Steps between C-alpha positions, in 0.01 A plus 500: 500500500351320198181429695470869596536602136236249395262619769557861393436412136181310583382790714577748222312296240205457736491874564500582129235238426282644775554852369393390151192333645414824677530695174266259322252525787499879478459488121219244523316710758535811285371324190208353693403842635540678167383229261167671425683819405742292292216309332637166622324194640583333829663214310712746295678622813502179701855379434751766391862383493795720600756551223745730681524783751745766612515749786581870459652643817465861384127456426429240773308300240513139386424465131359156429412343166234229480332302221152359465449124506219260412510143638865557588595616151630854448328731254750641252573873518291572810791611721367781718680749724409560865664763723474386863565716806428399862307192391271688261494539122537874440520483121431234238491440129297184439506311170289196598247359251138529607261205521786272397324174585245566225768572240748210532472199269639226726718426802688195364744483205467249217862524384809468716750771586764324288261486203444874538872558436480304175185686396669833573808408295278397210290818516813717503654317205779347708650154463367257758755411768651153493463457876308679776605427858288586802699686764231558763126481561273659757120507480420646156849639444795328330852575381647325196831504317538473122858592411434507125199732532554752783805662658322509835295237675135506396248577777149376422197573718124500466334839471179658379548714189247763399370470142377767261139432599584561871484132590780311675652178367715263698848519351858394556722804561863447394807682369759409236836680467632417153852363470625805306341734760305685229163433662370419847141391449238512774228263381152379600387169350135392528501212749208335320582535130873576495440816295713811544286743701742784570869582458735787578867546420703624798787598266452848357641559152578859398542613140594863441444458126695658216666839495691719741421481871734773622353714776553872546481727801535876466647525850840341543541259788876481453560811709258457785519753784734406781334327790505706815541349844193498718283306733389153397163550667197635319680563169328487163678218319548544125544230237579534130291224343261407223197551722160344509315461261798464263581138413829575322716790373290494182205643693681814617813659640646433842376736768613610845211413732472618861352301791311253277414268790143430611469624857254228599714213371837660585428763767871565570617498140708237323824513700367426848550163670400549866161673471634817662489808277835544326708303251745234613659473154612751237543226237224322304398304806210526743218312668343383171787455256876466478608553138855402402680433174586142413704525181698192604176300523583347836174592676712616792446871445733775389517876541207728580510865388513760777270803501680676784341648811240680286403175325545646151536208259566697180714287268535516122360217287721556199265332253550345248827380651538155650321472840831418667597865445214633715466238773420756772209647304362156416521393865313813610228421244484143636471632856224744398287245314521229766394754762213611277388138471521466879296814562232417242450139606 
């Protein structure tokens, strides 16, 4: 029995590896055929690397994401999207750099990956760690641990970072999650000089400023119309949310939006799970997102508000009360925004 399971696992891994290889082949062929239109050289498109892929049953499309490489080193922020159907790229958004070979400064680092961590800490005004332990190493990619510097392990890998003059410098790409969780820095350190080339904080800090932030809506949502029974198929779902492009209640009042889904990204709406027209769920759950409250903080999921057969998710926010008093409304807003992100990306 154990041998059968091992053989099955090996076969499964082989199948997935082969499938990934097929995706890269299709992407490489597309780039080679379209490189003149994309203003790319033959070397620019020679060795793309697959980052991830997913298959949409309802659209019969595999969406694959690939990055550009040069001498086996990935080029930072060149992840490109390819929609593949029946072995052909039917849509693409390519972010590869053109004539890259003429723009890079080197292919070999002068400082080590471990030194890059120390340079990053210094550039960010952080205290140097007492000890840095290497956890793993593979080609030009490493993982380190510094318990007095970062909450998470520190991945460090070579990359090419674009500069302000449209050149590309060899750099060490790494991330540091501060011990108090106030910042999660994504950093590029010049692999020749040790200088800070680029940084971005993955933690978003919001400041609503001084004064009152109480919202107002002329139409009460406390006495919403009763939900009538009806068919779950082909209904126009409604969600009371702070809709795009609002970033917070400061930008405007909550609104009741109808069928906000993008029909290309979510052709059967947001509550479908089997690709056949019609919702399988009347709660904040579907093929893209399942939004649930987690007041207990267990990451095991709590309740999801129910919109009934007509999928009317019209719940009061009750601002400026504590969020715990309008959990249903907040969960609907969470469901809406995650679906929006899905449909846009």
